[in-house]
C-alpha positions in Angstrom: -48.5 -75.1 -122.5 -46.4 -72.4 -121.0 -42.8 -71.9 -122.1 -41.3 -72.7 -118.6 -43.3 -75.9 -118.4 -42.1 -77.0 -121.9 -38.5 -76.2 -121.0 -38.9 -78.1 -117.7 -40.5 -81.1 -119.5 -37.8 -81.1 -122.1 -35.0 -80.9 -119.5 -36.7 -83.7 -117.5 -37.0 -85.9 -120.5 -33.4 -85.3 -121.4 -32.3 -86.1 -117.9 -34.3 -89.4 -117.8 -33.0 -90.4 -121.2 -29.4 -89.6 -120.4 -29.7 -91.6 -117.1 -31.2 -94.6 -119.0 -28.4 -94.3 -121.6 -25.8 -94.2 -118.9 -27.3 -97.2 -117.1 -27.3 -99.1 -120.4 -23.8 -98.1 -121.1 -22.7 -99.1 -117.6 -24.3 -102.5 -118.0 -22.9 -103.0 -121.5 -19.4 -102.0 -120.2 -19.7 -104.4 -117.3 -20.9 -107.3 -119.5 -18.0 -106.6 -121.9 -15.5 -106.6 -119.1 -16.8 -109.9 -117.8 -16.7 -111.5 -121.3 -13.2 -110.0 -122.1 -11.6 -111.0 -118.8 -13.4 -114.4 -118.5 -14.1 -113.4 -114.9 -17.0 -115.7 -114.7 -15.2 -118.8 -116.1 -14.5 -120.2 -112.6 -18.2 -121.1 -112.1 -17.5 -124.9 -112.8 -14.6 -124.9 -110.2 -16.7 -123.1 -107.6 -19.6 -125.5 -108.2 -17.3 -128.5 -107.9 -15.8 -127.2 -104.7 -19.3 -126.5 -103.2 -20.5 -130.0 -104.3 -17.5 -131.7 -102.6 -18.6 -130.2 -99.3 -22.0 -132.0 -99.4 -23.1 -135.3 -97.9 -24.4 -136.3 -101.3 -20.9 -136.0 -102.8 -19.6 -138.1 -99.9 -22.1 -140.8 -100.7 -21.0 -140.7 -104.4 -17.3 -140.9 -103.3 -18.0 -143.8 -101.0 -19.7 -145.8 -103.7 -17.6 -144.8 -106.7 -14.3 -143.8 -105.2 -13.0 -140.2 -105.1 -11.7 -140.0 -108.6 -14.8 -141.4 -110.2 -17.1 -139.2 -108.1 -15.0 -136.2 -109.1 -15.3 -137.1 -112.8 -19.1 -137.8 -112.5 -19.9 -134.5 -110.8 -17.6 -132.5 -113.0 -19.2 -134.0 -116.1 -22.7 -133.1 -114.9 -21.6 -129.5 -113.9 -20.0 -129.0 -117.3 -23.2 -130.3 -119.0 -25.3 -127.9 -117.0 -23.1 -124.8 -117.4 -24.9 -123.4 -120.5 -28.0 -123.2 -118.4 -26.4 -121.4 -115.5 -23.4 -119.5 -116.9 -25.4 -116.6 -118.4 -27.1 -115.8 -115.0 -23.8 -116.1 -113.2 -22.1 -113.7 -115.7 -25.1 -111.3 -115.4 -24.8 -111.2 -111.6 -21.0 -110.7 -111.9 -21.5 -107.9 -114.3 -24.0 -106.3 -111.9 -21.5 -106.6 -109.0 -18.8 -104.9 -111.0 -21.2 -102.3 -112.2 -21.8 -101.3 -108.6 -18.1 -100.8 -108.0 -16.8 -99.2 -111.2 -17.9 -96.5 -113.6 -18.6 -97.3 -117.2 -15.4 -95.6 -118.2 -13.4 -97.8 -115.8 -15.1 -100.9 -117.0 -14.5 -100.0 -120.6 -10.8 -99.5 -119.8 -10.6 -102.8 -118.0 -12.3 -104.6 -120.8 -10.1 -103.2 -123.5 -6.8 -102.9 -121.7 -7.0 -105.8 -119.2 -4.2 -105.8 -116.6 -2.6 -102.8 -118.4 -5.6 -100.6 -117.4 -4.9 -97.9 -114.9 -7.9 -99.3 -113.0 -6.5 -102.8 -112.7 -5.4 -102.1 -109.1 -9.0 -101.2 -108.2 -10.2 -104.6 -109.1 -8.0 -106.1 -106.4 -9.0 -103.4 -103.9 -12.7 -104.0 -104.5 -12.6 -107.8 -104.8 -14.0 -108.2 -101.3 -17.1 -106.0 -102.0 -17.6 -107.7 -105.4 -17.3 -111.1 -103.7 -19.9 -110.2 -101.1 -22.2 -109.0 -103.8 -21.8 -112.1 -105.8 -22.4 -114.3 -102.7 -25.6 -112.4 -102.1 -26.9 -112.4 -105.6 -25.6 -115.7 -106.9 -25.9 -118.2 -104.1 -29.3 -119.4 -105.5 -27.7 -120.0 -108.9 -24.8 -121.9 -107.5 -27.0 -124.0 -105.2 -29.3 -124.8 -108.1 -26.4 -125.8 -110.3 -24.8 -128.0 -107.6 -28.1 -129.6 -106.7 -28.9 -130.5 -110.3 -25.4 -131.9 -110.9 -25.5 -134.0 -107.8 -29.0 -135.3 -108.6 -28.0 -136.3 -112.1 -24.8 -138.0 -110.8 -26.8 -139.9 -108.2 -29.4 -140.9 -110.8 -26.8 -142.1 -113.4 -25.0 -144.2 -110.8 -28.1 -145.8 -109.2 -28.0 -144.1 -105.9 
């Protein structure tokens, strides 16, 4: 091999490896931020809110009463969370990863609201929300459907 070719090959490998390391670092920083901030912890509340807008929930409420329907569906959602929360958090991390650098995410994870990037979270909330809606609607629909089906089944509907 010629020397220029070897240098080019070495440079290319270095570039590829550094990009892979940066991507991994960005993903790790995003996942760390989501875990530290508990940003994905609202999945149960979002799922319950979505469930309450369905005809199926209306049927449950008509048969059981509003309070009992709320308790039944909440219980099923909470039971199903371990199945759905990891995917939700993964999608949330990916959404933040698109809007923040690894350094920004690391700062947010370690410093929380004291981070100099905390204001950017609010500024970019709309874009992150749109990204989450796009990437996570199937996860939310699946969770709500499973919770409603289990509730119906347990209450003989």
